[in-house]
N, C-alpha and C positions, 0 to 999 in steps of 0.2 A: 504494500500500500504506500503510495507516494504521499508525502505530507507537504501540501502546498496551500497557499492562502485560499484557494478556491474551494477546498474541501474542509476548511476549519468550521466546525459546527459550534463549538463552545470555546470562548476566549475569555478567561478570567485573568484580570490584571490587578495586582497589588490590593487584593480584597482584605478588608478588615471587618471584624465583628466582635462585639463584647456582649456579655450577658451580666445582669445584676448591676447594683449600684454601690458606691462607696467602697467599704472594706470587702464587700462581697462581689465586687466587679471582677469578672474573669475575661481575659483576652482569649477568645476562642479561635479566631482566624487572624493570622499575622502576615499581612502582605503576601497573600497566596497568589501564585501565578500558575495557570494550568490551561492547556489546550486539549480538546478532543476533536477527532476527525471522523468524517463520514466513512462508514464501512468498517469501523473498528469496535471491539469490546474493550473498554477501559475499566479496570477495577481500582477502586480507592480502598486501600488497606492501611491498617495501623491499630494501635491499642485503643481500647474503649476510652472515650472522652478526649480523643485527639483532634476532633473537629470534622470527622468524615461526613456525618449526617448533616451538620450545619452547612458544610460546603455544598453537599448535594442539594439541600433546600434552597441555597442561594442560586444554584444553577437552574433549579426548577422554577424559580421565581416565586416560591412560597415564603421566602424570608428575605427581607430587605437588608442590604449591607450598609455599613456606616461610611466606608471609604473604598475607593477602587472602582473597577468596572466589571460587570458581568454581561458579556455580549453573547447572544445566542442567535445564530443565523444573521449576524450583523446587527441585531436589534439590541438596544441598551436596556436590559431588564432593570438595571439599577436606577434608572431615571424615568421609566415608563409609567404613565398614570395607571392607577389601580384597575380601572375598567378595561383599558387596552391590554394590560398585562394578563388579566383573566381570560380575555378573548384569545390572546396569543398562546397561552398555555393550552387552552382547549383545542386549538387547531394543530399545535406543533409538538406537544409533549405527551408521551404515554407514561403512566406510573404503575410500577409493580412493587408490592410490599411483602414483607415476611408474613404478616397476617393478611390473609387473602382479601379481606374486606368485601366479601360477597354479601348480597342482601338475601337472607334466608327465605323470604316469602316470595321471591321471584324465581322463575326458571333460570337455568344457566344462560339460555339465549337472551332472556330479558335482561339479565345482569350485564351481558356483553353489549347489549344495545344502548346502555345508559349514556355513554359519551356521545353517541350520535343523536340521541333524543335531546341532550343538553344543547347540541348545536342546531336544533330545530328540525331534524329529519322526521319524516312521517314514521309512525310505528311500523307499518308494513315494510318500508324500505330499510329501516333500522334492523328489524328482525331478519330480513333476508341477508343483510351484510353480517349480522351476528352469527347466523348459521354457517356462512362461508368461513368466518374467522374460526369458528369451532371446528370445522372440517380441517383447517390448516394445523390445528394442534391435536388432531386425532379424536375429537369428541363429537363430531357431527351427528351421529345417530342418537346421541343422548341429549339433544338440545332441549327437550321438554322437561328434563329432570331438574330437581332442586339441589342446591349445593350439599345438603345433608346426606344425599345418596352417593356422594363421590368421596374418594380417598383424598388425603392431603395433596398428593402429587397431581391428581386430576383437578382439584380445586385451584392449584397454582397454574395449571394450564388454562383454566377458564380465565383466571386473572390476566394471564398473558394475552389471551384472545381479546379481552376487554381493553387492554392497553394498546392493542394494535388495530382495533376495528376502524378507527378513524385515520389510519395510515400516518401516524406521526413520524417525522424524520428524526426525532430524538426520543429515546426510551431511557427512563431513569428507574433504577431498581435498588431498593433498600433491603439488604439481607434476604434475597429471594429464595435461597436454598436452606436457610437456617433451620426451618421446621421440617425438612425433608430427609429421608434416608438416602444412602448413596445412589441407589438405582434410580429413584425419582429425580434426584439432583442431576444425574447425568442426562436424563431425558430433557429436563428443563434447560440445561446448558446447551444441549444440541439445538433446541429451539432458539435460544438466544443467538447462537452462531448463525443460524439461517436468517434470523431477524436482522442482524447486522449486515449480512451480505446481500440480501435480496429484498428490496433494492438497498443501496447503500444507506444505512442509518448509523448514527452514533448510539451506542449502548453504553451507559455508565452504571456500574454496579458497585455499591458499597457492600463489603463483605468481610466477615471474620473467618470465612470457611476456606481454609487452605486447601481443601480437596479440589476446589474449582479454579485455583490460580492459573493452572495451565491452559484454561480456556481463554485467558486474556490475550489480546494483542499487545497491550501495554499495561503495566501496573504502576500506579502512583502511590508511593508510600508516604503516609502522614505521621507526624509526631509533634505533639504539643503545639497544634495550630499551624504547622508549617508543612509544605511539601518538601520532603527531604531527598526524594529520589524518584525519577520516572524511568522505568526500564522496559525495553521491548522483550517480549517472550519469544524465544527461538525454538523451544522444545515442543514436540507434538503433544496434543492433548492426551492426558492419561488421568482417568478418574481414579477410583480405588480398584486396583488391578484384580483383587479377588473376585470382583463381580464379572470379570470377563471369562472366568473358568466355568 
């Protein structure tokens, strides 16, 4: 993958963020610089409390920074008015979480259709697209079922379909495999690889799960509010080898 200005999706420059006041004031992000590119999986790793999720929230536009710039597809999220920012997120960013955040009273197709309904799509068109998205993660025939009928791995695949149904060019994931066993984690990471490659999307994953590091194109390591290293991965993916036997 070539790294050129034309395929920069996320460009974070000298970002600062504090939480708390007075003696309880904590410097969470310290002049952070980071770029993410179309077609890659980038993982943010580091110890708990180092600022990974805060940085992810800034990139997602769900958290305002105090200094620096957060540019996504060339748009300045750090200075965008709230209404415009909400619309931008709805069109351009898909979110995947450790807790699948599915609505138990809705079928899985209805869950997946929610981002389209928010954008004003008709329910029929949204459900058609939702069923196609469920097909892409191997759950098409089960579209009428409710989340409580599915395993954790299947629910995470529904959450992936929901994140992708509006075809966002940036996908942001917070600990997406933490609640999954190795076999389901491998299935989910294979899906993420396809997500990043077809078509070219940037996928940014915050994770503590060292089982999945080899699925990254690049790993950004954080410590104490700073990016301390960004390295390209050269080894082929290998999950937990005992599951290959």
